[in-house]
Backbone as CSV, one residue per row, in Angstrom:
resi,resn,N_x,N_y,N_z,CA_x,CA_y,CA_z,C_x,C_y,C_z
1,GLU,153.648,89.302,155.177,154.621,89.106,156.553,153.568,89.674,157.478
2,SER,153.333,89.150,158.654,152.781,89.730,159.794,153.253,89.061,161.368
3,VAL,153.255,89.896,162.277,153.234,89.365,163.206,152.007,89.006,164.246
4,CYS,152.170,87.704,164.456,150.988,87.042,165.309,151.238,86.522,166.507
5,ARG,150.327,86.700,167.258,150.481,86.255,168.986,149.430,85.607,169.365
6,GLU,149.362,84.962,170.647,148.348,84.516,171.328,148.364,84.665,172.975
7,ARG,147.396,84.862,173.744,147.997,84.954,174.865,147.079,83.819,175.556
8,ILE,147.618,83.268,176.589,147.020,82.085,177.518,147.248,82.276,178.987
9,MET,146.063,82.173,179.854,146.251,82.524,181.139,145.899,80.975,181.677
10,VAL,146.490,80.322,182.657,146.288,79.179,183.325,146.156,79.278,184.778
11,LYS,145.424,78.504,185.485,145.276,78.696,186.852,145.411,77.087,187.275
12,LEU,146.545,76.726,187.863,146.910,75.453,188.216,146.849,75.110,189.987
13,ARG,146.686,73.929,190.240,146.878,73.383,191.938,147.919,73.644,191.882
14,ALA,148.539,74.154,192.938,150.087,74.227,193.377,150.290,74.227,194.484
15,ASP,150.291,73.689,195.427,150.597,73.651,197.025,152.066,74.213,196.987
16,ALA,152.414,74.312,198.283,153.456,74.533,198.544,154.881,73.722,198.075
17,SER,154.341,72.423,198.068,155.313,71.365,197.633,155.663,71.335,196.031
18,ARG,154.743,71.855,195.576,154.872,71.768,193.970,155.206,73.188,193.461
19,ARG,154.822,74.191,194.042,154.999,75.534,193.396,156.120,75.526,192.819
20,GLY,157.647,75.157,193.597,158.547,75.655,192.967,158.819,74.922,191.404
21,GLU,158.218,73.879,191.221,158.395,73.042,189.842,157.703,73.675,189.018
22,VAL,156.458,74.208,189.688,155.649,75.132,188.497,156.179,76.524,188.048
23,ILE,156.732,77.316,188.902,157.339,78.058,188.457,158.533,77.986,187.683
24,SER,159.161,76.656,187.726,160.223,76.199,186.904,160.124,76.159,185.417
25,VAL,158.780,75.655,185.326,158.115,75.161,184.071,157.829,76.645,183.386
26,ALA,157.223,77.620,184.022,156.795,79.023,183.629,157.968,79.682,183.218
27,ASP,158.943,79.685,184.180,160.350,80.423,183.977,161.257,79.856,182.313
28,SER,160.859,78.447,182.181,161.441,77.832,181.277,161.042,78.735,179.605
29,LEU,159.783,79.206,179.898,159.314,79.637,178.391,158.679,81.034,178.635
30,SER,159.425,81.995,179.648,159.198,83.202,180.010,157.683,83.575,180.461
31,ALA,157.165,82.460,180.797,155.789,83.159,181.376,155.905,83.727,182.764
32,LYS,154.764,84.623,183.044,154.813,85.395,184.183,153.617,84.581,185.159
33,ILE,154.146,84.615,186.380,153.186,84.223,187.513,152.421,85.428,187.822
34,VAL,150.843,85.565,187.889,150.367,86.466,187.801,149.531,86.824,189.123
35,ASP,149.392,85.344,189.855,148.555,85.229,191.074,148.986,84.184,191.684
36,VAL,149.445,84.368,192.990,149.682,83.341,193.902,148.787,83.061,194.764
37,GLU,148.132,81.671,195.215,147.144,81.497,196.259,147.706,80.364,197.356
38,GLU,147.218,80.540,198.042,147.881,78.936,199.016,147.959,77.907,198.229
39,ASP,147.047,77.480,197.603,146.977,76.431,196.919,146.689,76.097,195.305
40,CYS,147.055,77.390,194.798,147.180,77.587,193.290,148.111,78.812,192.597
41,LEU,148.519,78.820,191.512,149.072,79.495,190.811,148.304,80.124,189.521
42,MET,148.387,81.223,189.098,148.016,81.695,187.956,148.993,82.236,187.045
43,ILE,149.329,81.414,185.738,150.285,82.093,184.820,149.866,82.483,183.299
44,GLU,150.518,83.399,183.198,150.173,84.105,181.686,150.995,84.009,180.949
45,LEU,150.987,83.660,179.649,152.143,83.473,178.633,151.520,84.088,177.438
46,THR,152.451,84.845,176.306,151.855,85.208,175.336,152.966,84.951,174.492
47,GLY,152.615,84.319,172.988,153.468,83.941,172.129,152.867,83.193,170.881
48,THR,153.757,82.543,170.127,153.182,81.801,169.004,152.236,80.666,169.716
49,LYS,151.478,80.413,168.481,150.662,79.172,168.870,151.302,77.712,169.258
50,SER,152.969,77.586,168.631,153.525,76.332,168.884,154.057,76.675,170.398
51,LYS,154.498,77.805,170.675,154.747,78.348,172.062,153.793,77.860,173.241
52,LEU,152.756,78.025,173.006,151.671,77.955,173.796,151.393,76.334,173.926
53,GLU,151.061,75.615,172.579,151.194,74.248,172.709,152.014,73.625,173.595
54,ALA,153.418,74.079,173.729,154.777,73.400,174.105,154.465,73.704,175.825
55,PHE,153.890,74.797,176.006,153.750,75.270,177.353,152.772,74.454,177.909
56,LEU,151.695,73.996,177.312,150.456,73.390,177.588,151.028,71.935,178.108
57,ASN,151.984,71.538,177.060,152.415,70.207,177.118,153.066,69.859,178.117
58,LEU,154.017,70.959,178.619,154.594,70.746,179.891,153.983,70.839,181.074
59,LEU,152.669,71.193,180.960,151.667,71.311,182.138,151.030,70.119,182.331
60,LYS,150.775,69.030,181.395,150.181,67.834,181.354,149.962,67.144,182.586
61,ASP,151.273,67.332,183.570,151.318,66.637,184.684,150.847,67.340,185.889
62,TYR,150.264,68.339,185.458,149.836,69.494,186.932,148.155,69.302,186.517
63,GLU,147.519,69.741,187.901,145.859,69.763,187.324,145.653,71.238,186.950
64,ILE,145.136,71.187,186.068,144.630,72.638,185.563,142.983,73.068,185.993
65,LEU,143.270,74.045,186.656,141.907,74.395,187.366,141.068,75.408,186.301
66,GLU,141.809,76.066,185.856,140.868,77.109,184.856,141.787,77.268,183.820
67,LEU,141.444,77.735,182.418,142.112,77.905,181.165,141.544,79.113,180.365
68,ALA,141.971,80.131,180.142,141.324,81.211,179.309,142.755,81.491,177.885
69,ARG,141.939,81.468,176.592,142.985,81.507,175.530,142.417,82.420,174.798
70,THR,143.167,83.477,174.281,142.466,84.790,173.584,142.190,84.219,171.926
71,GLY,143.170,83.428,171.717,143.139,83.279,169.873,143.901,83.865,169.559
72,ILE,144.428,83.729,168.051,145.466,84.848,167.567,144.957,86.035,167.155
73,THR,145.823,86.685,167.225,145.673,88.292,167.049,146.997,88.774,166.139
74,GLY,146.916,89.421,165.255,148.227,90.016,164.590,147.873,91.264,163.647
75,LEU,149.162,91.717,163.438,149.235,92.918,162.260,150.128,92.870,161.450
76,SER,149.937,93.329,160.448,150.984,93.539,159.115,152.285,93.913,159.292
77,ARG,153.241,93.720,158.867,154.679,94.137,159.432,154.736,95.392,158.080
78,GLY,155.419,96.556,158.873,155.427,97.896,157.937,154.168,98.652,157.743
79,SER,154.472,100.116,157.133,153.187,100.723,157.251,152.637,100.598,155.588
80,LYS,152.833,99.801,154.862,152.251,100.108,153.516,150.592,99.690,153.482
81,ASP,150.221,98.787,154.474,148.657,98.301,154.759,148.169,99.462,155.431
82,VAL,148.734,100.225,156.188,148.098,101.278,157.245,147.282,102.703,156.102
83,ALA,146.194,102.552,156.485,145.394,103.691,155.788,145.262,105.025,156.777
84,PHE,145.786,106.076,156.043,145.917,107.369,156.977,144.308,108.075,156.705
85,PHE,143.857,108.506,157.875,142.883,109.502,157.469,143.071,111.086,157.840
């Protein structure tokens, strides 16, 4: 048993007319808006691989300018596997 997460940061083209739509998509999966510019938004989301894939699927109608993804990281549950020095 372990807890695994992945992180994604996405920069999307979003002028004032589409910004509300993009924010709504981000809110639907508890993503964070981490940067706002005149013509784009940067969104950060941490979760399981399936949650991130669902998020990217929701963004398919928007222009992705940049994307960074960490890959899966995780730790085992409990303390039985911890080595104490």
